[in-house]
C-alpha positions, 0 to 999 in steps of 0.5 A, a space after each residue: 530497537 524494533 520489538 513487536 508488542 501487542 498494543 492497542 491500535 489507538 496508542 500507535 502513531 501512523 506514518 500518514 499522520 503528518 501528511 494528513 495534518 498538512 493537507 488539512 492545513 491546505 485543502 477544503 477536503 482531504 480524502 483518506 482511502 485505503 483497504 477496509 480495516 487499515 486504520 482509517 477511521 482510527 486515524 481520522 478521529 485522532 487529535 491530528 485531525 483536530 475537533 470535528 463532527 463525525 459521521 459514517 455511512 455505515 450508519 443506515 440513518 446517516 445514509 438515509 439522510 444523505 439520500 434525502 437531503 445531503 446538504 443537511 449534513 454538509 451544509 453547515 459551517 462545522 468541520 466534518 468527518 465522513 467515514 466510508 463515503 464510497 457508500 454514497 459517492 453522489 454526496 461528493 457533488 454536494 460537498 463540492 457545492 458547499 466548498 465552492 460556497 465557502 472555501 475553508 481549509 480542513 472543512 471536510 475529512 472523508 474516508 473510503 475503503 475504495 479508490 474513489 478515483 477509480 470507481 466508475 460511478 464516481 463522476 465528481 472528483 473534487 478536482 482542486 478541492 481535495 487532496 488524496 492520501 492513501 493509508 496502507 496497512 501498518 508498517 513493521 515500525 508502526 506495529 512497533 509504536 515508532 509511527 514511521 516506515 523503513 529507513 528510506 528517507 535516510 538512505 535518500 538523504 545520505 551519500 551512497 558510501 555512508 549507507 552502511 554506517 547509516 543503517 548500522 547507527 539505527 538499532 534494529 531487532 532481527 525477525 523472521 520474515 515469515 512471521 511478519 508476512 503471516 500477521 500482515 499489517 492490518 491492525 487487528 491481526 497484527 497487534 491483537 491476534 497471537 496465533 496463526 489459527 486466531 488470524 486465520 479465523 479473522 482473515 476468513 471473516 474479512 474475505 467474507 465481509 469483502 465478497 458479500 458486502 464491500 464488493 457489492 458497493 463497487 459492482 454487482 457480482 452474482 458469481 462469487 465463487 468465480 471472484 474468489 477463485 480469481 482472487 486465489 489465483 492472483 495470490 499465487 502470482 505475487 511478484 509476477 507480471 500480469 497476463 490476463 489471458 493465461 490467468 483466465 485460462 487458469 481459472 476458466 474466466 474470459 479475459 474481459 471478466 478477468 480484467 474487470 475483477 482485477 480492476 475491482 480488487 485494485 479499487 478496493 486497495 487489495 490488489 497492487 499492480 506495480 508499473 515497469 520502469 520506462 525511462 528507455 535507453 538502449 535496451 528493450 524493456 518489459 512493460 507489463 505490470 507486476 502483481 502484488 497484494 495490499 496485505 501479506 496476511 490476507 494474501 497468504 491466507 487466500 492462497 491456502 499455502 502454508 509457507 511464505 515464499 520469496 515473493 511474500 518478502 518482496 511484498 513486505 518490502 513493497 508495502 513499506 515502500 508505498 507507506 513511505 511514498 504516499 506520506 512523503 513530502 517529496 515525489 516518489 515513484 515506485 516501478 520494477 525493471 526487466 528487459 527482454 533478455 531477462 535482467 531484472 530489478 524488483 523495485 526501482 525508487 525514483 526520486 527526482 532524477 535519481 534512482 535506487 534499484 532494490 533487489 530482494 532475496 530471501 537467502 540468508 547468504 547473499 552472493 554477488 550473483 544475486 545482484 546481477 540485475 542491479 548491476 545491469 541497471 546501474 550499467 544501463 542508467 549510469 550516474 542517475 542510478 545510485 548504489 543498489 540495495 540487495 535486501 536479504 534474510 541474513 544478518 551481515 551488512 557488507 559491500 558486495 561490490 563497490 556499488 552493491 550493498 547487501 543489507 538485512 531487510 529488517 535493518 531497513 524496515 
C-alpha cells in the first residue's frame, strides 16, 4: 500500500541505487547528474557507493585546490567522490589522465547539477571511461519508501491480457493527483514541508538560487528578469509543442535568445523536451518536441497558477517514466506521437521492437472517446503496438475496448 509519510530523506531508498551500484562495478568513472536538490549528494554518500573519500566543489577550498593543482585531488589511488563537478569542468581532463594511468572500476564518482554532455565549456566527455546516470526528483513510490518507480516493468513483462490482474494484485492507495503535483519530487518539499505556503517559500528560494548562482555557472546571464519571464512562459506551456518564435513573441525576446535560454534550462534539468515518435509509416507526423518540466512543484510555483491542470498530471506520469527509463537495465525510449491531422498519444514507451502507447486524462470517468488517439496509434503500428493505457483520475480498472485498458494513474504510480 502506498501511503506518503513525512520521512527523513536519508532513510529512503532510491530507484537509481541499483543502477549506480552496477555502473561502479564496471566503469572507472560514474557521473550522476540531475537538478540541484534532487538528492544526488545523499545518494552518492549512501552505502551503495561503497567506502570513498568525499569532496565537494561547493567548498571554496576544494575549488581553489582544483584550480591550482587538480592532480593533488584526483591523482591518488583512493576511491573518490566529487560533488558538483560542473563548477570546474576542466577537472575532467585530470580525471581522464588519472584513469588512463590506472584504470580501476569505481575509482571516481562524480555528481553535477547540469548535463555535462550539453555544457558548451566541457570539451572532455570521458568517452569510454565514464557511465552517466540521471537522478530525477523522487517518484511517488520513492516518497513512500518503496525505492522504485511505477509498475512499468511489470506491465512490460506481462501479457497485455493480464494487465488488469497485474495492476489489481499490487496494493495502492488512491491519492489526489493535484496534491502530488503541488509537492513535486524534490526531497525537502515532498517529504518535510507540510503546507502549500511552506513549499512556496522553499520553491521561491530554489528559483532565486538557480538564477543568481547555478545559472551563472553555465552562462553569463545579465538579464535575469527576461530569463525568469521565459521560465514562467514555459511553465504555462506544459504538454505543448515547442514553438520558439511564438514563445519569443509572448515574452518579447528574439528567437535566438529563446533558443539559448531553453537550452540552458534543459542543461540544468529544469526543462524537458520529449521528442516525437519518428518511426514513419503511412501518416505524416509532427516532429517538434513537446515541453515539460523537471519538477511539477517548481513548474506550478513559477507559473503562478493556483490549480494544476491536466498537463500537470501528464508531467507527473512523465517524471515517473523518466526515473524508470534511466534506471532500467534495458534500453527504454520515450516519445509522444501526433499526426498532422491531430491524432495524438501523450507518451510512447519504446522497448526493443514493442511499443506501449499511453494517454493521460484528468477525468474520473474515462470513455472510449478519450482513447481515440490510442486506437489510431494501434491501427497505424499493428502488431508492434501493445495494448493502449488510458491513465485517469478515477478508481476503476476496465477494458474500454479489447486493446484499451483504462487504469487509475495511482494504480500504476
